[in-house]
C-alpha positions as CSV (number, residue, x, y, z in Angstrom):
1,M,0.2,-0.1,0.2
2,L,3.0,2.4,0.6
3,M,4.3,2.0,-2.5
4,Q,1.1,2.6,-4.7
5,P,1.3,6.3,-4.4
6,Y,4.7,6.6,-6.3
7,L,3.8,3.9,-9.0
8,F,0.5,6.1,-9.6
9,L,3.3,9.0,-10.3
10,G,5.2,6.9,-13.1
11,A,8.0,5.5,-10.3
12,T,10.2,2.6,-11.1
13,L,10.2,0.3,-8.1
14,V,13.1,-1.6,-7.2
15,L,13.2,-4.6,-5.1
16,F,16.2,-6.7,-3.8
17,E,16.1,-10.3,-3.4
18,K,18.1,-10.0,-0.2
19,F,20.0,-7.0,1.7
20,E,24.0,-6.7,1.0
21,P,25.0,-3.2,2.0
22,A,27.8,-2.6,-0.6
23,H,25.7,-4.2,-3.3
24,F,22.6,-1.9,-2.3
25,L,25.3,0.9,-2.4
26,A,26.6,0.4,-5.5
27,E,22.8,0.1,-7.0
28,V,22.1,3.4,-5.5
29,A,24.9,5.1,-7.3
30,R,24.2,2.8,-10.8
31,L,20.1,3.6,-10.7
32,Q,20.2,6.8,-9.3
33,L,18.0,5.6,-6.6
34,T,15.6,8.7,-4.8
35,H,13.8,7.0,-2.2
36,V,14.3,3.8,-0.2
37,F,12.5,2.1,2.7
38,M,14.5,0.0,5.3
39,V,13.9,-1.5,8.9
40,P,16.2,-0.1,11.6
41,A,18.5,-3.4,11.4
42,M,19.5,-2.2,7.6
43,I,20.5,0.9,8.5
44,N,22.5,-0.2,11.3
45,M,24.3,-2.6,8.5
46,L,24.9,0.2,6.2
47,L,26.5,2.3,9.1
48,A,28.6,-0.9,9.6
49,E,29.4,-1.3,5.5
50,P,33.0,0.3,5.1
51,T,32.0,1.1,1.2
52,L,29.7,3.8,2.9
53,A,32.1,6.5,3.7
54,T,32.7,6.3,-0.3
55,A,29.3,5.4,-1.7
56,D,27.5,7.9,-4.2
57,L,24.5,8.7,-2.1
58,S,23.9,12.2,-3.7
59,S,20.9,10.8,-5.4
60,L,19.0,9.7,-2.5
61,K,16.2,12.2,-1.3
62,T,14.6,10.1,1.3
63,L,15.5,7.1,3.2
64,A,12.3,6.2,5.4
65,Y,12.3,3.3,8.1
66,G,10.0,2.0,10.2
67,A,8.7,-1.4,11.5
68,A,11.2,-1.4,14.7
69,P,12.3,1.4,17.2
70,M,15.6,3.0,16.2
71,A,18.3,4.0,18.7
72,P,18.8,8.1,18.7
73,A,21.9,8.0,18.9
74,R,21.9,5.6,15.5
75,I,19.6,8.1,13.9
76,R,22.0,10.6,14.8
77,E,24.8,8.4,13.4
78,A,22.8,8.0,9.8
79,W,22.0,11.0,9.5
80,Q,25.7,12.5,9.6
81,R,26.7,9.5,7.9
82,I,24.0,8.7,5.3
83,G,22.7,12.6,5.3
84,P,19.8,14.6,6.0
85,V,17.6,12.2,4.2
86,L,15.7,10.0,7.4
87,S,12.3,10.0,7.5
88,Q,10.4,7.7,10.0
89,G,6.9,6.0,9.3
90,Y,4.5,4.4,11.8
91,G,1.6,2.1,10.4
92,A,-0.4,-1.0,10.6
93,S,-1.7,-3.4,8.0
94,E,-5.2,-3.3,9.4
95,S,-5.1,0.7,8.5
96,T,-4.1,-0.4,5.0
97,S,-1.8,2.6,5.2
98,G,0.8,5.0,7.2
99,V,-1.0,6.2,10.7
100,T,2.1,8.7,11.3
101,R,5.8,10.0,10.1
102,L,8.3,11.7,11.2
103,S,9.3,14.1,8.3
104,T,13.0,14.5,7.5
105,V,12.5,18.6,8.8
106,D,11.1,16.8,12.0
107,H,14.4,14.8,12.2
108,A,16.7,18.1,12.0
């Protein structure tokens, strides 16, 4: 349900069979990905990935995350190392979409 608005606007949806941080970072650069969704465990894996320091994330406008809590210290680290692109969402399947979110501005 969360992807439908993007698809209605003509976006391309890229699905990965499994999450490998180095491969994901390379694909962000190669495909010029602009919006991604992750769970906090995936962001933690990115922060531990050595190639993050040299990855080209210039196309990334939003890194939305949810489905689990994320420690404030890790949010600050991701903000500094990945960029000011974080947005947190909360929803429930019975609501068929997001219920509330913290925008990038809220994170700042």
